[in-house]
N, C-alpha and C positions, 0 to 999 in steps of 0.2 A: 848746314850752318852749325858752328860750335855754340855751346851754351853761352859763352862769353859774348860772341857776336850777336846772338839773339837778344841777350839782355841789353846790349848797347843799342840795338835797333828798336827795341820796344819803347813806346812813349812812357815817360816817367809819370808816376801817380800824382793825382791832385792832392796837395797837402791840405791838412785839416787843422784849423785853429779852433780850440774849445774856448768859448767865452763863458766865464763862470762868475758867480757872485750871489747877491742876496736873492732868496726865494720870494721875498715880499718887499715891496717898496711903498706900501701904504702903512704909515706910522700907526694908525689906529688899530690895524689888524696884526701888528707885529707882537711877538712875545715881549714881556717886560724886560727892559734893559737892552733891547736889540735896535731900537730906533736911534739913528745917528743924527737926525735933523737935516740931512742932506739927501733925502730920498729922491726928490725931484732932480737934483744935480746928477745923481747916479743914473737915473733913467735917461737923461739927456746924454750923459757920457757913454752909456752903453749903446745908445742909438748911433752915436758918432763912431764908436769902435766898429760896429757892424758895417756901417757905410764905408769906413776907411778901408776895411779888409777887401770889400768888393771893388771899391774904386781902385785899389792898388793892383788888381789882377791884370789890367791891360798894360800897366807899366812893367809888370813882371814878365808878361808875355813878350813885350818889346825887347826887354833885356835878354830874354831867352833867344830870340831870333838873332840878336847881335852876337851871341855866343855859340853859334852853331858848331864852331870848331871844337867846343868842349865836349867832354863825355856826357852820356845821359845822366850819370850820377851827379855831375856838376850842374847840370841844367835843372835838376829837381827843385832847387831852392828858389827858382824864379817863377814857378808855376802858380796857377790860381789857388787861392786859399779860401775854400768854402768854410762855412761855420758848422760846428757841432754844438748844439744848444739844447738845454732842457726846457720844459714847459714851466717856467717861473719868471719873475718879473725882470731881473737884469737880462736874462737870456732872451726873453720875449722881446724886450726893447732892442737888443742887438739884432735879432732877426728882422724886426720892423725897420731898423736902420739899413740893414743889408738890402732889403727890398726897395728902399727909397733911392738906392744908387742907380744912376743911369747905365751902369755897367752890369746890373743884376741880370742873371739868367736863371731859369728854373733849375732847381737842383743845388743851388748855392747854400740853402739852409737845411740843416738836419737836426731834428729833435730826438735826443736819446733819453727815453723815459725810464724812471725807476719801476713803474708799474706795468700792467698788462693791457691797459685801456688806451687805444690810440686817440680816443676822443679827448683825453687829457692834454693833448699837444696844443700848442699855440696855433692860431689860424695863419700865422706867418711861416709855419714850417712847411717846406716842400717835401721832405722825406721824414717819416716817423718810424723810429725803431723802439719797440717796447721790449725792454730787457727782462722785466720781472725780477730784477736783482735787488730791489729796494735800495737802501743806502750803499750797497756794494756797486751800484751803478757809477758811483764817483770814481771808481778805479778805471772804468772805461773812459771817462772824460779825461783822466790824467794820461791816457795813452794816445791822445791826439798828437799831431806833429808839433804843436805848440799850444800854450795856454795864456790867455789874457784874463786877469781877474779884476773885477770891479766890485770892491768891497767884499762882503761875504763873512761867514762865520766858520764854525768848525767843519761843516761839510766842504766848504771851499778850500780850507786848509788841507783837508784830506786829498782833494783833487790835485792841489799844488804839490803836496808831498809825493804823490804817485808820479807826477810828471818829473819831479826832481830825481827820484830813484831811477826813472827811465831815461834820464839825461835829456829831457826835452827842454827847450827854452821856455822860460816863464817870465811874463811881464805883469807887474801889478800897477794899477792906476793909483799913483801916490796921493792924488787929491781926494780920494774917496774914503769915508769912514768905514770902520770894520776891522777885521782881524788880519787883513792881508797887506795893507799899505806899508806897515812897519817892516815888511820883509825886503823892501827895496834896498839893493846894494849888499844884501847879506847872503851867506851860504847857509842852507838849512842844516847841513852837517858836513863832515869832512870827506864825504863820498866824492871820488874823482880826483882827489889830490889838490895840491896848492894851485894848480893851473886852472881849476874848475871855475867857469864863469858864474858869478853870483846871480841871484834873482834880479831882474832888471826893473827899474822904476820909470814910469812915464807920467807926465802931466797932461798930455794931449793925446787924443785918439790916433792922429796921424803919426806921432812919435812912437807910439806903441807898435804900430804896424811896421814902421821902418826898422825898429830894433829887431824884428823877427827876420828881416831880410839879411841874413848873415853872409 
């Protein structure tokens, strides 16, 4: 079998969505000036995003079956989208939401930690990866197949910029306070030329997931 035929016959990989955002959603515990007053809304929104990603996997698999005549490369975009999430509040909420989906299966949630202690991971994480990279872990998050941001600050911006440079689709939740919602509809720089798709904005979790189904 030729390499091309083998590649076409191999099952496409499971795409990964990184859900990123605020490390803390408890206003009293946040650094001065970081509380946006909508922390509870962000937690609910993150849970909805996680649930919507897992809920969407069956629809994507159904679409894949209807497109069996397409190549493996074309089928990739319809596959299951598990989560890549760090052990902090927006991301923990997204994993909790993912597990609440009736379509959830073990392995759908992945915690990518900046440190070396797996005990730091959320109890909602199925798979824990300890990078030991510190803040450089943000570069790993930005290399997911797609990124959805719920609020966040400088660290989240770093993850989004990494995704942008890697030409990954980025969706920001426009209704959440923080540093990311203002990016909706904008290009971070001129990379990719005039035809480059801007950062996408979504008001609802289901809309965010639908925008990733290119």
